C-alpha positions as CSV (number, residue, x, y, z in Angstrom):
1,X,2.3,-1.2,-17.0
2,X,4.5,1.0,-19.1
3,X,6.1,3.2,-16.4
4,X,7.0,3.3,-12.8
5,X,4.4,6.0,-12.2
6,X,1.0,4.3,-12.2
7,X,-2.2,6.5,-12.4
8,X,-5.4,4.9,-11.3
9,X,-8.7,6.7,-11.8
10,X,-12.2,5.8,-10.6
11,X,-15.4,7.6,-11.6
12,X,-19.1,7.0,-11.1
13,X,-20.3,8.3,-14.5
14,X,-24.1,7.9,-13.7
15,X,-24.9,6.8,-17.2
16,X,-22.1,6.4,-19.7
17,X,-24.2,7.2,-22.7
18,X,-24.8,10.7,-21.3
19,X,-21.1,11.1,-20.5
20,X,-19.4,9.8,-23.7
21,X,-17.8,13.1,-24.7
22,X,-16.7,13.8,-21.1
23,X,-15.1,10.4,-20.8
24,X,-13.1,11.0,-24.0
25,X,-12.1,14.4,-22.7
26,X,-11.0,12.9,-19.4
27,X,-9.0,10.2,-21.1
28,X,-7.3,12.7,-23.4
29,X,-6.3,14.9,-20.5
30,X,-5.5,12.4,-17.7
31,X,-4.3,9.3,-19.7
32,X,-4.8,7.0,-16.7
33,X,-3.1,3.6,-16.7
34,X,-6.1,2.1,-15.1
35,X,-9.7,3.5,-15.3
36,X,-12.6,2.1,-13.2
37,X,-16.1,3.3,-14.0
38,X,-19.3,2.7,-12.1
39,X,-23.0,3.1,-12.9
40,X,-22.5,2.8,-16.7
41,X,-26.2,1.9,-17.0
42,X,-25.7,0.2,-20.4
43,X,-24.9,-3.2,-21.9
44,X,-22.2,-3.5,-24.5
45,X,-24.7,-3.7,-27.4
46,X,-26.0,-0.2,-26.3
47,X,-22.6,1.4,-26.6
48,X,-21.0,2.8,-29.8
49,X,-18.2,0.8,-31.3
50,X,-15.5,3.4,-30.4
51,X,-16.6,3.3,-26.8
52,X,-16.5,-0.5,-26.6
53,X,-12.9,-0.6,-27.6
54,X,-11.4,2.6,-26.3
55,X,-8.2,3.5,-28.3
56,X,-5.1,2.6,-26.3
57,X,-6.9,0.5,-23.7
58,X,-7.9,-3.1,-23.0
59,X,-11.6,-2.8,-22.1
60,X,-14.1,-4.7,-20.1
61,X,-17.6,-3.3,-20.0
62,X,-19.7,-5.2,-17.5
63,X,-23.2,-3.8,-17.7
64,X,-26.8,-4.9,-18.4
65,X,-30.0,-3.2,-19.4
66,X,-31.6,-1.8,-16.4
67,X,-28.6,-2.4,-14.1
68,X,-25.9,-0.2,-12.7
69,X,-22.9,-1.8,-14.3
70,X,-19.2,-1.3,-13.9
71,X,-16.2,-1.1,-16.3
72,X,-12.5,-1.5,-16.1
73,X,-9.9,-0.3,-18.6
74,X,-6.1,-0.9,-18.7
75,X,-3.7,1.0,-20.8
76,X,-2.1,-1.1,-23.5
77,X,1.6,-1.4,-23.0
78,X,4.0,-3.7,-21.4
79,X,1.5,-6.4,-20.7
80,X,-0.5,-8.6,-23.1
81,X,-4.3,-8.6,-23.1
82,X,-5.3,-9.0,-19.4
83,X,-7.9,-11.4,-18.2
84,X,-10.8,-9.7,-16.6
85,X,-12.8,-11.5,-13.9
86,X,-16.0,-11.3,-11.9
87,X,-15.8,-12.5,-8.3
88,X,-18.3,-15.0,-7.1
89,X,-20.2,-12.4,-5.1
90,X,-20.8,-10.2,-8.2
91,X,-24.5,-9.7,-9.0
92,X,-26.3,-7.0,-11.0
93,X,-23.0,-6.2,-12.8
94,X,-21.4,-4.7,-9.8
95,X,-17.7,-5.9,-9.8
96,X,-15.0,-6.5,-12.4
97,X,-11.4,-7.2,-11.6
98,X,-8.1,-7.6,-13.4
99,X,-4.8,-9.0,-12.3
100,X,-1.9,-6.7,-13.2
101,X,1.8,-7.2,-12.3
102,X,1.5,-4.7,-9.4
103,X,-1.8,-5.8,-8.0
104,X,-5.3,-7.1,-8.6
105,X,-7.6,-4.1,-9.3
106,X,-11.3,-4.1,-8.8
107,X,-13.9,-1.7,-10.0
108,X,-16.8,-1.8,-7.6
109,X,-20.3,-0.3,-7.2
110,X,-21.8,-1.2,-3.9
111,X,-25.6,-1.2,-3.8
112,X,-27.1,2.0,-2.5
113,X,-29.2,0.1,0.1
114,X,-32.1,2.5,0.1
115,X,-34.5,-0.1,-1.3
116,X,-32.8,-3.3,-0.1
117,X,-30.5,-2.6,2.8
118,X,-30.0,-6.3,3.7
119,X,-28.7,-6.9,0.1
120,X,-26.2,-4.0,0.6
121,X,-24.9,-5.5,3.8
122,X,-24.6,-9.0,2.2
123,X,-22.6,-7.4,-0.6
124,X,-20.3,-5.6,1.8
125,X,-19.8,-8.8,3.9
126,X,-18.8,-10.6,0.7
127,X,-16.4,-7.8,-0.3
128,X,-14.8,-8.2,3.2
129,X,-14.4,-11.9,2.6
130,X,-12.8,-11.2,-0.8
131,X,-10.3,-8.7,0.8
132,X,-9.5,-11.2,3.5
133,X,-8.6,-13.9,1.0
134,X,-6.0,-11.5,-0.6
135,X,-4.6,-10.7,2.8
136,X,-4.3,-14.3,3.7
137,X,-2.5,-15.1,0.5
138,X,-0.2,-12.0,0.8
139,X,-1.3,-10.7,-2.5
140,X,-1.6,-6.9,-3.3
141,X,-5.1,-5.6,-3.9
142,X,-6.7,-2.3,-4.9
143,X,-10.4,-1.7,-4.4
144,X,-11.7,1.3,-6.4
145,X,-15.1,2.7,-6.8
146,X,-18.3,3.9,-5.3
147,X,-18.8,2.1,-2.0
148,X,-21.9,4.1,-1.1
149,X,-20.8,4.5,2.5
150,X,-19.3,7.6,4.1
151,X,-16.6,6.3,6.4
152,X,-17.0,8.8,9.2
153,X,-18.9,12.0,10.0
154,X,-16.0,13.9,8.6
155,X,-16.8,12.4,5.2
156,X,-20.2,14.1,5.2
157,X,-20.7,17.8,5.2
158,X,-22.3,19.0,8.5
159,X,-25.5,20.0,6.7
160,X,-25.9,16.5,5.3
161,X,-25.2,14.5,8.5
162,X,-28.1,12.3,9.4
163,X,-27.3,9.6,12.0
164,X,-30.0,7.2,10.6
165,X,-29.4,7.8,6.9
166,X,-28.4,4.9,4.7
167,X,-24.7,5.5,3.8
168,X,-24.0,6.8,7.3
169,X,-25.2,3.9,9.5
170,X,-22.8,2.5,12.1
171,X,-23.2,-1.1,10.8
172,X,-22.2,0.0,7.3
173,X,-19.2,1.9,8.5
174,X,-18.2,-1.0,10.7
175,X,-17.9,-3.3,7.7
176,X,-15.9,-0.7,5.8
177,X,-13.4,-0.5,8.7
178,X,-13.2,-4.3,8.7
179,X,-12.4,-4.3,5.0
180,X,-9.7,-1.8,5.7
181,X,-8.3,-4.0,8.5
182,X,-7.4,-6.5,5.7
183,X,-4.1,-4.7,5.3
184,X,-5.8,-2.1,3.1
185,X,-5.4,1.7,3.3
186,X,-7.8,4.5,2.3
187,X,-5.1,6.3,0.3
188,X,-7.0,9.6,0.0
189,X,-7.6,9.9,3.7
190,X,-4.0,8.8,4.4
191,X,-2.8,11.9,2.4
192,X,-5.4,14.3,3.8
193,X,-6.2,13.1,7.3
194,X,-7.6,16.4,8.5
195,X,-9.5,17.6,5.3
196,X,-13.1,18.0,6.4
197,X,-14.1,19.2,2.9
198,X,-13.0,16.1,1.0
199,X,-16.2,14.9,-0.8
200,X,-16.8,13.0,-4.0
201,X,-20.7,13.1,-4.4
202,X,-23.1,16.0,-4.3
203,X,-26.9,15.8,-4.6
204,X,-27.9,17.5,-7.8
205,X,-29.9,20.3,-6.4
206,X,-29.5,23.6,-4.5
207,X,-26.1,24.2,-6.0
208,X,-24.6,21.7,-3.5
209,X,-21.8,20.8,-5.8
210,X,-20.8,24.4,-6.3
211,X,-20.9,24.9,-2.5
212,X,-19.1,21.6,-1.9
213,X,-21.9,20.3,0.4
214,X,-21.4,16.6,-0.2
215,X,-20.4,13.1,0.9
216,X,-17.3,11.1,0.3
217,X,-18.4,7.8,-1.2
218,X,-15.7,7.1,-3.9
219,X,-12.5,5.5,-2.7
220,X,-9.2,3.9,-3.6
221,X,-8.4,1.3,-1.0
222,X,-4.9,-0.2,-1.6
223,X,-2.8,-2.8,0.2
224,X,-0.2,-1.3,2.5
225,X,2.7,-2.2,0.3
226,X,1.0,-0.1,-2.5
227,X,-0.2,2.7,-0.2
228,X,3.3,3.3,1.0
229,X,4.1,4.3,-2.6
230,X,1.2,6.6,-3.2
231,X,2.3,10.0,-4.5
232,X,-1.1,11.9,-4.7
233,X,-4.8,11.4,-4.6
234,X,-7.3,14.0,-5.8
235,X,-10.9,14.5,-6.6
236,X,-12.0,16.6,-9.5
237,X,-15.1,18.3,-8.2
238,X,-15.5,20.6,-11.1
239,X,-15.2,18.0,-13.9
240,X,-18.2,16.6,-15.7
241,X,-21.9,16.5,-15.2
242,X,-22.2,13.3,-13.2
243,X,-23.2,13.7,-9.5
244,X,-19.8,12.2,-8.6
245,X,-16.3,13.6,-9.3
246,X,-13.5,11.4,-10.6
247,X,-10.9,10.3,-8.0
248,X,-7.3,10.0,-9.3
249,X,-4.5,8.3,-7.4
250,X,-0.9,8.2,-8.6
251,X,1.5,5.5,-7.3
252,X,5.3,5.3,-7.7
253,X,5.6,1.6,-8.3
C-alpha cells in the first residue's frame, strides 16, 4: 500500500450496473485503498470496459449471470499486480480474496438464507474454518462484506426485531461469534460499543432508511493486530440508492 493510513471500504451495491455513477462518485470522493463490493449481479462481459478496469485500481470482478457476485479492488501503488483468489468454499461467486503486505482481505457475500437456510449455515461454517486456518498460522486477516446476520439484538432496530427471523436466529449468531473468536474483532462495534442506532441495511419501503430503522449486516472483521490500529469506522447511510450503506474503516498500519 502507498501510505501508513489504509482505508478499507465495503459496500453491497445491490446491482453494479444500476450503481455505476454512484461507484465512480464514491471512488472520487473516498479514494479507498481497498474496496470490497457485494451483490454486483453481473458477469465481466456485462460490464462496460471502464468499470472492468477502474482507473488507479487492480480489479477482480467475480460475478456470474443470475448470481450475486462480489468484487475486490486494490489501489495501484507500492505493490505489483496482486493475485486474487477464491477459497475452496466459494460458490455462486460469493468470495474473493487478495493477499496484501498487511493482511489477506476477503470480500464476502453470505447467502441470505431465506430460501435455503442449510446452505447459509454450511457457508458460515466454512467461513469459520477459513478464519481458524489463519488464526492457527498466525496470519492477519480481514473479512469484509455483507454477512447477512445481525450479531445481536442491538444490531436490529427494535421495530425490526423478530426472534425467529432469518438473520437474527441464535444459531446464525453463534457461528458469527465463533468466527470472531478466531482472533478477529468487529472493528465498528469496538469503536462504538453502545451505539444502538448503528445499522447498514434498511428495507426499501416506509422511509425506513430516512428514519434509520434498519439492521447491521455489513462488517469489517479484522485480526486483533490490525484492530488495535483502527482509527475510525463509519457507515454512510445517506449515500447512494442501494439498500445498504458503504462501511469505511481506516487503519494506521
